[in-house]
C-alpha positions in Angstrom: 31.1 71.5 22.5 32.5 68.1 23.6 35.9 67.4 25.0 37.4 66.0 21.8 36.1 69.3 19.8 37.6 71.6 22.1 41.4 70.7 21.4 40.4 70.3 17.9 39.3 73.7 17.3 42.3 75.2 19.0 44.6 73.2 16.8 42.6 74.5 14.0 43.1 78.2 15.0 46.7 77.7 15.6 47.3 75.9 12.3 45.7 78.9 10.5 47.7 81.4 12.4 50.8 79.6 11.7 50.1 79.5 7.9 49.2 83.1 7.8 52.2 84.4 9.8 54.5 82.4 7.1 52.7 84.1 4.2 53.1 87.3 5.7 56.8 86.9 6.3 57.5 85.8 2.7 55.0 88.3 1.2 53.0 85.8 -0.7 50.9 87.8 -3.4 48.9 86.3 -6.4 46.0 84.0 -7.0 48.0 81.0 -7.7 49.6 81.4 -4.1 46.5 82.2 -2.5 45.0 78.8 -3.8 48.2 76.7 -2.7 47.6 78.4 0.6 44.2 77.5 1.0 44.6 74.0 -0.2 47.6 73.5 2.4 45.3 74.9 5.0 42.7 72.4 4.2 44.9 69.4 4.0 46.4 70.4 7.5 42.7 70.9 8.9 41.7 67.3 7.6 45.0 65.6 9.1 44.2 67.4 12.6 40.5 66.2 12.5 41.4 62.8 11.6 44.1 62.5 14.2 41.7 63.8 16.7 39.2 61.4 15.6 41.6 58.2 15.9 43.4 59.3 19.0 40.6 58.5 21.6 39.9 55.0 19.8 43.5 53.8 19.6 43.9 54.8 23.3 40.9 52.7 24.3 42.2 49.9 22.1 45.8 49.9 23.4 45.1 50.9 27.0 41.6 49.3 27.8 40.2 50.4 31.3 40.4 47.9 34.0 37.4 45.7 34.4 35.5 46.4 37.7 34.2 43.4 39.2 30.5 43.7 40.0 29.9 43.4 43.8 26.9 41.4 44.9 24.8 42.9 47.6 22.9 40.5 50.2 19.7 41.2 48.5 21.1 39.8 45.2 22.4 36.7 46.8 19.1 36.2 48.4 17.1 36.5 45.3 19.6 34.2 43.6 19.4 31.7 46.3 15.6 31.7 45.9 15.6 31.4 42.1 18.0 28.3 42.7 15.6 26.8 45.1 12.7 27.1 42.8 14.5 25.7 39.9 15.3 22.6 42.0 11.7 22.3 42.8 10.6 22.6 39.4 13.2 20.1 38.3 12.1 17.6 41.0 8.5 17.9 39.9 9.3 17.3 36.4 11.4 14.2 37.2 8.7 12.9 39.3 6.0 13.4 36.5 8.5 11.7 34.0 9.1 8.7 36.2 5.3 8.3 36.8 4.6 8.4 33.1 7.5 6.0 32.3 6.2 3.4 35.1 2.5 3.9 34.5 2.0 4.4 30.8 5.1 3.5 28.9 6.2 0.5 30.6 2.7 -1.4 30.4 2.6 -0.5 26.8 5.9 -2.1 26.1 5.2 -5.2 27.8 1.8 -5.5 26.1 3.4 -5.0 22.8 6.1 -7.6 23.7 3.5 -10.1 25.0 1.5 -9.7 21.8 4.7 -10.4 19.6 5.4 -13.2 21.9 2.1 -15.0 21.4 2.1 -14.0 17.6 5.5 -16.0 17.5 4.5 -19.1 19.5 1.2 -19.4 17.5 3.0 -19.4 14.1 5.4 -21.8 15.4 2.9 -24.2 17.1 4.5 -23.8 20.5 1.5 -22.0 22.4 2.4 -24.3 25.4 5.3 -22.3 26.2 2.8 -19.6 27.3 1.1 -21.5 29.9 2.4 -21.3 33.5 2.8 -25.2 33.7 3.0 -27.2 36.9 5.7 -28.8 39.0 6.9 -32.3 38.4 4.5 -35.0 40.4 1.9 -32.0 40.9 -1.6 -33.5 41.7 -0.2 -37.3 42.2 -2.1 -39.3 44.5 -0.3 -40.0 48.0 -2.9 -41.4 50.4 -3.1 -44.8 51.0 -7.0 -44.8 50.2 -6.2 -43.3 46.7 -3.5 -46.0 46.3 -6.0 -48.6 46.8 -8.4 -47.0 44.8 -6.0 -46.7 41.8 -5.4 -50.6 42.1 -9.0 -51.0 40.8 -8.5 -48.9 38.0 -6.8 -49.3 34.7 -3.4 -48.3 34.0 -4.9 -45.9 31.2 -7.3 -44.5 34.0 -4.7 -43.9 36.5 -2.5 -42.1 34.1 -5.4 -40.1 33.1 -6.1 -39.4 36.9 -2.4 -38.4 37.6 -2.0 -36.1 34.6 -5.4 -34.5 35.1 -6.3 -34.6 31.6 -9.5 -33.6 30.2 -12.0 -36.1 29.2 -11.7 -35.3 25.6 -8.1 -36.0 25.6 -8.4 -39.8 26.3 -11.9 -40.6 24.6 -11.6 -42.3 21.3 -12.3 -40.7 18.1 -15.7 -39.5 17.8 -17.6 -41.5 15.2 -18.7 -39.2 12.2 -21.4 -39.7 9.8 -20.3 -41.0 6.5 -19.7 -38.3 3.8 -22.6 -37.8 1.6 -22.0 -38.7 -1.9 -21.0 -36.3 -4.4 -23.7 -35.3 -6.7 -22.3 -35.6 -10.3 -23.7 -33.0 -12.7 -24.0 -34.1 -16.1 -25.8 -31.9 -18.6 -27.8 -33.4 -21.5 -26.5 -33.5 -24.9 -27.5 -30.3 -27.0 -30.2 -31.3 -29.3 -29.6 -30.7 -33.1 -30.8 -27.4 -34.5 -33.6 -28.3 -36.6 -35.0 -30.7 -33.7 -38.7 -30.2 -32.5 -38.8 -28.1 -29.5 -35.5 -26.6 -29.4 -34.7 -23.1 -27.6 -31.5 -21.4 -27.4 -30.4 -20.0 -23.8 -27.9 -17.4 -23.4 -26.5 -16.8 -19.8 -25.0 -13.4 -19.2 -22.3 -13.9 -16.3 -21.3 -11.3 -13.8 -17.7 -11.6 -15.4 -19.1 -10.0 -18.7 -18.9 -13.2 -20.7 -22.4 -14.9 -22.3 -22.7 -18.5 -22.6 -25.0 -20.1 -25.1 -26.5 -23.3 -25.3 -29.4 -25.4 -26.7 -32.1 -27.3 -24.9 -35.3 -28.8 -25.3 -38.4 -27.3 -23.9 -39.0 -30.7 -22.2 -36.0 -30.7 -20.0 -36.5 -30.0 -16.3 -36.0 -26.2 -15.4 -33.1 -27.4 -12.9 -31.0 -28.0 -16.0 -30.2 -24.3 -16.0 -29.0 -24.2 -12.5 -26.6 -27.2 -13.2 -25.3 -25.3 -16.0 -24.8 -22.3 -14.2 -23.0 -24.3 -11.3 -20.7 -26.0 -14.0 -19.9 -22.5 -15.2 -18.5 -21.5 -12.0 -21.4 -19.8 -10.0 -22.5 -21.8 -7.0 -26.4 -22.0 -6.6 -26.1 -21.1 -2.9 -24.8 -17.7 -3.7 -26.0 -16.8 -7.2 -29.3 -17.2 -9.0 -30.8 -17.1 -12.3 -32.8 -14.2 -13.1 -35.2 -12.9 -15.9 -34.0 -9.7 -17.5 -37.5 -8.2 -17.8 -39.3 -8.0 -15.3 -36.1 -8.4 -13.2 -36.9 -11.5 -10.8 -35.5 -14.8 -10.0 -36.6 -17.5 -12.5 -38.3 -20.3 -10.9 -36.5 -23.6 -11.1 -38.0 -26.7 -9.7 -37.5 -30.6 -10.6 -41.1 -31.0 -11.4 -41.1 -27.8 -13.7 -39.9 -28.1 -17.4 -38.4 -25.1 -19.4 -41.7 -24.7 -20.9 -43.6 -24.4 -17.6 -41.3 -21.5 -16.5 -42.0 -19.7 -19.5 -38.9 -20.6 -21.8 -40.8 -21.4 -25.0 -38.3 -19.3 -27.5 -34.8 -18.0 -27.5 -34.2 -16.4 -24.2 -31.5 -14.6 -22.5 -31.1 -14.9 -18.7 -28.8 -13.2 -16.2 -26.6 -14.5 -13.3 -27.2 -12.3 -10.1 -25.8 -12.6 -6.7 -28.7 -13.6 -4.1 -29.8 -11.0 -1.8 -28.7 -12.0 1.7 -31.8 -10.5 3.5 -34.3 -12.9 1.1 -32.2 -16.0 1.6 
């Protein structure tokens, strides 16, 4: 039995004895009186039990025990010192690693990124000369007497060129370019009447999905189809006229007529991109 249970049992026994003595003194007789006695006894026991339960807790709450300071022995102090030293060494290693990463990795990246932005800015504003190191004023000028005498024999422009160290292409005159070739004007022949002799209807299916239609004579040169394609927006250097079946490029040359290349009746042709491997 616990320390708290012993006084509790003693109090219960005393309470029961006290109630029995009172009942015997007054000669209580009857069922009703017996029930009242039992109820009072039960209430008394509950009160005593609650008081015995609440007493030590209230005592600990109102009168807390004094705190005892932990005494640290020499072994604990030595262990704490070693732990502190290990922590400082670890922190120093981490600091060195962080500074090394900052100096050798992050800083070069930031400088390269800044240099790239500066180059892009000066390239956009047309001031790329700001990126050069430049030279001091008067650097490279001729100072010897022999050079001065040699300069006297040169023209003013040549002396200025030598002083400034300009490249040869900077002072040479503009290159003489070949005259531009005359533009070839494409003129398609007029469409012949529907009932004319030797008329064929040609349909040109473009890559955009539209279909162009036109009338030609069988005697027209085959290159007229290329000119027609060019005027429709398809350059002959990139696109070609192909027969639908079998699928092959149409032979178009100046000395061949439409009849020579096989266009003797109404025909449908396709505009396709040239294969770069075959050009």
